[in-house]
C-alpha positions in Angstrom: 108.1 102.3 98.7 105.4 105.3 99.6 101.1 104.6 99.6 100.8 106.9 97.0 103.5 104.7 94.8 101.9 100.9 95.4 98.7 102.8 94.8 100.1 103.9 91.3 101.0 100.5 90.6 97.6 99.6 91.0 96.4 102.1 88.9 98.7 101.4 86.0 98.0 97.6 86.1 94.2 98.3 85.7 95.1 100.6 82.5 97.2 97.8 81.2 94.7 94.8 81.1 92.4 97.5 79.7 94.8 98.3 76.9 95.7 94.3 76.4 92.0 93.6 75.8 91.8 96.5 73.4 95.2 95.2 71.9 93.6 91.8 71.0 90.8 93.5 69.8 92.7 95.2 67.3 94.6 92.5 66.3 91.1 90.6 65.2 90.0 93.3 63.4 93.2 93.1 61.5 95.4 96.3 62.7 99.4 95.3 62.5 101.2 93.8 65.2 103.2 95.9 67.0 106.2 94.6 69.3 104.3 95.5 72.6 101.4 93.6 71.0 102.8 90.3 71.0 102.3 87.8 74.1 104.7 87.5 76.6 104.7 85.2 80.2 102.4 86.9 82.4 105.9 87.5 84.6 106.9 89.8 81.7 104.4 92.2 81.2 104.6 95.3 83.1 102.4 94.0 85.5 103.8 91.0 86.4 107.1 92.2 86.3 105.7 94.7 89.7 103.6 91.9 90.8 106.8 89.3 90.8 108.9 91.8 92.2 108.2 94.5 94.4 104.4 94.1 94.5 105.3 91.0 96.8 105.2 93.4 99.7 101.6 92.8 99.6 101.5 89.1 99.6 99.7 88.8 102.8 96.7 90.3 101.3 94.1 88.6 99.9 93.5 90.4 97.0 97.0 90.0 95.9 96.8 86.6 96.5 93.6 86.3 94.2 95.0 87.9 91.2 97.8 85.2 90.0 95.0 82.4 88.8 93.0 85.5 86.6 96.3 87.2 85.7 97.6 83.9 84.6 94.7 83.2 82.7 94.3 86.8 80.9 97.4 85.9 79.3 96.7 82.2 78.0 93.7 83.6 76.6 95.8 86.3 74.2 98.5 84.0 73.6 95.3 81.7 71.9 94.1 84.7 70.3 97.5 85.6 69.3 98.2 81.7 68.1 95.2 81.7 66.0 96.0 84.9 63.6 99.2 84.5 63.4 99.9 80.3 62.7 99.7 79.3 59.5 96.6 77.0 59.1 97.1 73.4 58.8 95.7 72.8 55.5 97.2 69.4 53.3 99.3 70.2 50.4 96.3 69.5 48.3 94.2 71.0 50.0 96.2 74.6 49.3 96.2 73.6 45.4 92.3 73.8 46.0 92.7 77.4 48.2 91.5 75.8 51.7 94.0 78.0 53.3 92.2 81.2 52.5 88.9 79.5 54.3 90.8 77.6 57.0 92.5 81.1 58.0 88.8 82.4 58.1 87.7 80.0 60.7 91.1 80.6 62.8 90.2 84.5 62.6 86.3 83.4 64.0 87.6 81.5 66.7 89.6 84.2 67.8 86.9 86.6 67.9 85.2 84.4 70.3 87.6 84.5 72.5 87.7 88.2 73.1 84.6 88.4 75.4 86.1 85.4 77.1 89.2 88.1 77.1 87.0 90.8 78.1 85.6 88.9 81.3 89.2 87.7 82.3 90.1 91.3 82.3 87.2 92.3 83.9 87.8 90.1 86.8 91.4 90.9 87.0 90.6 95.0 87.6 88.1 94.2 90.2 90.5 92.2 91.9 92.6 95.3 91.8 89.8 97.7 93.0 90.1 95.2 95.9 93.6 95.2 96.4 93.4 99.0 96.6 91.1 99.0 99.1 92.6 96.5 101.1 95.9 98.7 101.0 94.0 101.7 102.3 92.3 100.2 104.7 95.9 98.6 106.1 97.2 101.9 105.5 94.2 103.6 108.0 95.1 100.9 110.5 98.8 101.7 110.2 98.4 105.7 110.5 96.1 104.6 113.6 99.3 103.1 115.4 101.8 105.8 113.9 102.4 108.2 111.4 104.3 106.6 109.0 104.9 107.5 105.5 106.3 103.9 103.8 104.3 101.0 102.9 106.6 98.2 104.3 105.9 98.9 107.8 102.1 98.7 107.1 101.7 95.5 105.4 104.1 93.4 107.6 
């Protein structure tokens, strides 16, 4: 894989995580749900597919290793927000008769709103690690270039 391709993947990952935060904020604000907004496992998102696929070539870099847990945490928080917004509140049949569903749903939305700053912080952490990863990739490429003039990252990171 070319250096430019690897750097592009890292940039795309950073943009994807910022988009996840924006989607979560939009959902909490009452925007309709789109198919790509449904939460998924960390291994299923675009970044996760790269991270657990071809991105494995970077596994020796410290920043690469540091990405997994914050990325998982981001997905867990997004899932909590999603469930709060789309799961029915737990209200008894009697409570439903007296209109307590609406009040319970409002409480769930408030809880989801409180998770947004946590999601932002998690996304910022992922983006910071991705920036470190990019720097480590470039540093490894410079070292490799000093040894040989290669256009691929594979020999750089082995």
